[in-house]
C-alpha positions in Angstrom: 0.3 0.2 0.4 0.9 3.6 -0.8 0.8 5.1 2.9 1.5 8.6 4.3 2.1 9.6 7.9 1.9 13.0 9.5 3.9 13.0 12.5 7.2 11.2 13.8 6.0 11.8 17.6 6.0 8.6 19.7 2.7 7.0 17.9 3.9 8.3 14.9 7.2 6.9 14.5 6.3 3.3 15.9 3.0 2.8 13.5 5.7 4.2 10.1 8.8 1.6 11.5 5.9 -1.3 11.7 4.4 -0.5 8.3 7.9 -0.5 6.7 8.9 -3.6 8.5 6.2 -4.8 6.1 7.4 -3.6 2.8 4.9 -1.0 2.4 5.3 2.1 0.3 5.9 4.7 2.9 6.2 8.5 3.0 6.9 10.6 6.6 6.3 14.0 7.3 7.6 15.3 10.0 7.5 19.7 10.6 10.3 19.3 12.9 13.6 19.0 10.8 15.8 17.5 13.4 12.9 14.8 14.0 12.7 14.3 10.2 16.3 13.7 10.2 16.5 11.2 13.4 13.9 9.0 11.4 15.6 9.0 8.2 18.6 7.3 9.8 16.2 4.8 11.5 13.7 4.0 8.4 13.6 2.7 5.1 11.4 4.9 3.8 11.0 8.7 2.7 11.1 11.1 5.1 9.9 14.8 4.5 10.4 18.0 6.7 7.3 20.0 5.9 4.4 21.1 7.1 1.5 18.5 6.9 -1.1 21.0 6.5 0.4 22.1 3.2 -1.0 21.3 0.1 2.4 21.8 -1.8 3.8 19.5 0.6 1.1 16.7 0.0 0.9 17.2 -3.5 4.7 16.1 -3.3 4.5 13.5 -0.9 2.4 11.5 -3.8 -1.0 12.5 -1.8 -3.2 12.0 -5.0 -1.8 8.3 -5.4 -2.3 7.4 -1.4 -4.6 4.2 -0.2 -4.2 5.7 3.3 -3.0 8.8 4.7 -2.9 9.1 8.6 -2.1 12.0 10.4 -0.8 11.7 14.2 0.6 14.6 15.3 -0.1 15.5 18.8 -2.2 18.7 17.4 -6.1 18.4 16.9 -6.2 21.0 14.5 -3.3 20.2 12.5 -4.1 16.3 12.3 -7.8 17.0 11.4 -7.1 19.8 8.8 -4.3 17.6 7.0 -6.6 14.9 6.7 -9.2 16.7 5.9 -7.2 18.5 3.0 -5.9 14.7 2.2 -8.9 13.5 1.2 -9.8 16.1 -1.1 -6.3 15.7 -3.4 -7.3 12.0 -4.1 -6.2 10.2 -0.7 -8.3 7.1 -0.4 -8.8 6.7 3.0 -7.7 9.1 5.7 -7.8 9.3 9.5 -6.8 11.7 12.0 -5.8 11.2 16.0 -7.2 13.5 18.1 -7.4 14.0 22.2 -9.9 11.9 23.7 -11.8 15.1 24.5 -12.0 15.9 20.7 -13.4 12.5 20.0 -16.1 12.9 23.2 -17.3 15.7 21.6 -18.1 13.7 18.7 -21.3 12.7 19.9 -22.8 15.7 19.6 -21.7 16.3 15.8 -19.7 13.7 13.8 -16.3 15.2 12.9 -15.6 12.7 10.5 -18.5 13.4 8.2 -18.1 16.9 9.0 -14.4 17.3 7.6 -15.1 14.4 5.3 -12.4 11.9 7.4 -12.8 8.4 7.1 -11.5 7.8 10.7 -10.9 9.9 13.7 -9.5 8.1 16.7 -7.8 9.4 20.4 -4.7 6.6 21.5 -6.2 7.7 24.9 -9.4 6.4 24.6 -8.1 3.1 22.5 -5.3 2.4 25.7 -8.8 3.0 28.2 -10.8 0.3 25.7 -7.6 -2.4 25.9 -7.4 -1.3 30.3 -11.0 -2.0 30.6 -11.4 -5.2 28.5 -8.9 -6.5 31.1 -10.8 -5.1 34.2 -14.4 -6.7 33.2 -12.9 -10.1 31.6 -10.0 -10.9 34.0 -10.4 -14.8 33.2 -11.5 -14.9 30.1 -10.0 -16.9 27.5 -9.8 -14.3 25.1 -10.8 -10.9 24.3 -11.4 -8.7 21.7 -13.1 -5.5 20.4 -14.3 -5.1 17.0 -16.8 -2.8 15.1 -15.0 0.2 16.7 -15.5 -1.1 20.4 -19.1 -1.4 20.2 -18.9 -5.2 19.9 -17.1 -7.4 21.9 -15.7 -11.1 21.6 -15.1 -13.2 24.1 -14.1 -16.9 24.9 -15.4 -18.9 27.9 -15.6 -22.2 29.2 -18.9 -23.8 30.0 -19.4 -24.3 33.8 -21.5 -27.7 34.2 -23.3 -25.8 36.6 -24.4 -23.3 34.0 -28.6 -23.7 33.3 -27.2 -23.5 29.3 -25.8 -26.5 30.1 -27.1 -29.7 27.8 -29.7 -27.1 26.1 -29.5 -26.3 22.3 -29.0 -22.6 21.4 -32.4 -21.9 19.8 -33.8 -23.1 23.5 -31.7 -20.6 24.9 -32.8 -16.7 25.7 -29.8 -15.2 25.0 -30.1 -11.3 24.7 -31.0 -9.4 22.1 -27.7 -9.3 20.1 -25.5 -12.0 21.5 -24.7 -14.9 19.5 -22.3 -17.4 20.1 -20.1 -17.7 16.6 -17.8 -21.2 17.8 -17.6 -23.6 20.0 -14.2 -25.6 20.8 -15.6 -29.0 21.9 -11.8 -31.0 22.3 -9.9 -31.0 19.6 -12.5 -29.7 17.1 -13.9 -26.4 16.9 -17.3 -25.9 15.1 -19.4 -23.3 13.9 -22.8 -23.9 15.3 -26.5 -24.4 13.5 -29.3 -23.3 16.2 -29.5 -26.8 16.9 -26.1 -26.9 18.7 -26.2 -28.0 21.7 -24.2 -26.7 25.1 -21.9 -29.0 26.8 -20.0 -28.9 30.2 -16.4 -27.9 29.2 -17.4 -26.7 25.9 -15.3 -22.9 25.4 -17.9 -20.8 23.8 -17.5 -17.8 21.5 -19.3 -15.2 21.7 -19.9 -12.0 20.3 -22.1 -8.9 21.6 -22.5 -4.8 23.0 -20.0 -5.2 26.0 -22.4 -5.1 29.1 -24.8 -7.4 27.4 -22.2 -10.0 27.1 -21.3 -9.8 30.4 -24.5 -11.4 31.8 -24.6 -14.3 29.5 -20.8 -15.0 30.3 -22.1 -14.9 34.3 -24.5 -17.7 33.2 -22.6 -19.7 31.2 -19.8 -19.8 34.1 -22.8 -20.1 36.8 -21.4 -17.0 38.7 -24.3 -15.2 40.4 -26.0 -12.2 39.6 -25.4 -10.5 42.0 -22.0 -10.1 42.1 -20.1 -7.7 44.4 -18.7 -4.8 43.0 -15.1 -4.8 42.0 -12.8 -2.5 43.8 -10.5 0.6 41.2 -8.2 2.0 41.7 -6.6 3.9 38.8 -3.1 6.0 39.6 -3.6 9.1 37.6 -6.1 11.3 36.7 -4.5 13.0 33.7 -6.4 11.7 30.3 -5.9 8.2 30.3 -7.1 7.9 33.9 -10.1 10.2 32.8 -11.1 7.9 29.7 -10.3 4.6 31.3 -13.0 5.8 35.0 -15.5 7.2 32.6 -15.5 3.7 30.2 -15.9 1.5 33.7 -18.4 4.3 35.2 -21.3 2.5 34.1 -20.2 -0.9 35.5 -21.1 -2.3 38.4 -17.3 -1.2 40.2 -16.5 1.1 42.7 -13.6 3.5 41.5 -11.0 5.2 43.0 -8.9 7.8 41.3 -5.7 9.0 42.8 -4.1 12.2 41.4 -1.4 14.5 43.0 -2.5 17.7 41.2 -5.5 19.5 43.4 -6.6 21.4 40.4 -7.4 18.3 38.2 -8.8 16.3 41.4 -11.4 19.3 41.0 -11.8 19.3 37.6 -12.7 15.0 38.0 -14.7 15.7 40.7 -17.3 17.9 38.8 -16.8 15.7 35.5 -17.2 11.9 37.2 -20.1 11.7 39.3 -19.5 8.1 40.8 -15.7 7.8 40.8 -14.1 8.8 44.3 -11.2 11.4 43.7 -8.6 11.5 46.3 -5.5 14.2 46.2 -3.1 11.3 47.4 0.2 10.0 45.7 0.0 6.4 45.0 3.8 6.4 44.6 3.9 6.4 48.8 3.8 3.3 50.3 2.3 4.9 53.4 -1.0 6.2 51.7 -0.9 3.1 49.5 -1.2 1.3 53.0 -3.8 3.6 54.9 -6.1 3.9 51.8 -6.2 -0.2 51.7 -5.0 -0.9 48.2 -4.3 -4.2 49.2 -8.2 -4.8 49.3 -8.2 -4.1 45.9 -9.3 -6.2 42.9 -7.7 -3.8 40.5 -4.7 -1.1 40.8 -4.3 0.5 37.5 -1.7 3.1 36.9 -2.0 5.1 34.1 0.8 8.4 34.4 2.7 9.6 31.9 5.9 8.2 33.6 6.1 4.2 33.0 8.6 3.7 35.7 5.8 4.9 38.1 3.3 3.1 36.6 5.7 -0.4 37.0 6.8 0.2 40.2 3.1 1.2 42.0 1.6 -2.4 40.7 4.9 -4.1 42.4 4.0 -2.4 45.6 0.3 -3.1 45.4 0.8 -6.5 44.6 2.5 -6.5 47.1 0.1 -5.1 49.6 -2.5 -8.1 48.4 -4.1 -6.1 45.2 -5.8 -9.6 43.0 -5.2 -7.6 39.5 -2.7 -5.1 38.5 -2.7 -3.3 35.1 -0.1 -1.1 34.2 0.5 1.8 31.1 3.8 1.2 29.5 4.5 3.9 26.9 7.3 1.9 25.4 5.9 -1.2 23.4 8.6 -3.0 23.7 8.8 -3.1 27.4 5.0 -3.2 27.8 5.5 -6.4 25.6 8.2 -7.7 27.8 6.2 -7.3 31.0 3.2 -9.0 29.9 5.0 -11.6 28.9 6.4 -12.8 32.3 4.7 -10.0 34.5 2.1 -12.7 35.7 5.1 -13.8 38.1 5.3 -10.3 39.6 1.5 -10.2 39.6 0.8 -7.8 36.9 -1.8 -8.6 34.7 -1.4 -7.5 31.2 0.7 -4.4 30.6 -1.0 -1.7 27.8 1.0 0.5 25.7 -1.1 3.2 23.3 1.6 2.8 21.1 0.5 -1.1 20.3 -3.0 0.0 21.2 -3.2 2.8 18.0 -0.9 0.4 15.9 -3.7 -2.6 16.5 -6.6 -0.6 15.9 -5.2 1.2 12.6 -3.7 -2.5 11.4 -7.5 -2.9 9.9 -6.9 -0.2 7.0 -3.5 -1.6 6.0 -4.8 -4.0 3.6 -4.7 -5.0 0.1 -6.7 -7.6 0.2 -10.3 -8.1 0.4 -10.5 -9.3 3.8 -8.6 -8.6 6.9 -8.0 -11.0 9.5 -8.5 -9.9 12.8 -7.8 -13.3 15.2 -6.9 -16.7 14.4 -9.0 -18.9 16.5 -8.4 -22.7 17.1 -10.4 -23.6 14.0 -12.0 -20.7 13.1 -10.6 -17.3 11.6 -12.4 -13.8 12.7 -12.2 -11.5 9.5 -13.4 -8.6 8.6 -14.8 -7.3 4.8 -16.3 -4.4 3.2 -19.3 -4.7 0.9 -18.3 -3.9 -2.3 -20.9 -1.7 -4.4 -21.2 -4.4 -7.0 -21.9 -7.1 -4.2 -25.1 -9.2 -4.3 -26.1 -8.5 -0.9 -26.3 -4.8 -1.1 -29.8 -3.5 -0.2 -30.5 -7.0 1.2 -31.8 -7.9 4.8 -28.9 -9.9 6.9 -31.6 -13.0 7.3 -32.7 -12.9 3.4 -28.9 -13.3 2.6 -27.9 -17.4 1.7 -24.8 -17.5 4.1 -21.8 -20.0 3.4 -22.3 -23.4 6.1 -19.1 -22.6 8.7 -19.7 -19.0 8.7 -21.3 -17.0 11.5 -21.7 -12.9 11.5 -20.7 -11.4 14.6 -20.7 -8.0 13.8 -21.7 -5.3 11.1 -20.3 -1.7 11.2 -22.7 0.8 9.5 -21.5 4.5 9.2 -20.1 4.9 12.5 -22.2 2.4 14.3 -21.5 -1.5 15.1 -23.8 -3.9 16.5 -24.5 -8.0 16.1 -26.3 -7.8 13.2 -30.0 -8.8 13.6 -32.5 -10.7 10.7 -33.9 -7.6 9.6 -31.0 -5.1 9.4 -30.1 -3.9 6.0 -26.7 -4.2 4.3 -25.7 -1.4 2.5 -22.1 -1.0 0.3 -18.9 0.1 2.3 -20.5 -1.5 5.1 -17.8 -4.0 7.2 -19.1 -7.0 8.0 -17.3 -9.4 10.2 -17.3 -13.0 10.5 -16.3 -16.4 12.4 -15.1 -18.9 9.3 -13.6 -21.6 9.1 -11.0 -21.5 6.5 -12.7 -23.4 3.7 -15.9 -21.4 4.2 -14.0 -18.1 3.4 -13.8 -18.0 0.1 -17.5 -18.4 -0.2 -18.2 -15.7 1.7 -15.5 -13.2 0.5 -17.1 -14.2 -3.3 -20.7 -12.6 -1.6 -19.6 -9.9 0.3 -16.3 -8.7 -2.0 -16.8 -10.2 -5.5 
């Protein structure tokens, strides 16, 4: 693919290096000459020292032949302007990074539609979503967000005590838009029909809106519907901490935020109604003991300092906290910490750079589909409906889907959900499916011929 990246900061450099390693044709535009020169020595790609909002610079970079344009600086306005201009100049797809507050404002006005930008995201919000997945599902075999976070895929084992055990899927009253996409039984993976029966020990792969999925998982695992509130402590009241608290606020949990800055504490108090804000320093072991951190179910450190995040998690674990999650900006450090962190009491380490790379990687494909996850015996794939597809304008129930294929999400515009029978499929919609390898060709022939 021909890809242009504006901004060689943490996010832009990380993404550019990964893309260059995959042999894509990359042009990086960076306004700081010193930063551009440094990247030029690191990467096998063209690096241009120029203003990413300049029409001349964009034309010189080849924006007219660009398959994907990514504006990833730390400046909201520059990113929105350059992404919008690139689209007008011929870029096939444009993406802009914004701060989390700007993305929240999109609830009142669709900025992507207004400025002609295909996708607007916040790295803070993406990191918060990754952290929230582990909080909501610390014992799930797998958790994956799809359809821009509106749909979650989880794998859980069916308990012999579950009331669903021994029932056919057609007889189970699942919440609306919750679906079993696959069942792994021993060494066999089944893409189930409505007549398939759930057995004890099966690993079910489910799709649904996160809060509705939670209810189903509790029943499959035979857990009480009256779970005690999770006790969650967040260290750091910056944008990461605020986004995480906002993501978790509607869940059955008690949240406390430790923040050293008194003025920021007041801001958070005004913004978050169901969260306790403490003007305290979690790097102080005495303050951690005083606030009974050892009794917390989760301790999540999301400051801007990686060392503080790791060390406070280790301290919290030593005091008795069950699950600890640090935010680590260096993606290689986060990967290493996740690899052996269990021995140190760390459930997972999340990198904003890697969360962004993972989210944007779905746009990096020259094929008719994007492989999101390879599971045991099945693949989770995404494909856009082409304008010449026979299913354009059809209801989901009226399409003869291939055997061994289950739709698990439908992204229409900016909204995603598990498809219902009456939902209409339109061109350029994204369809997500769990398919066995042999069924993939037939599925793609329908969706993107």
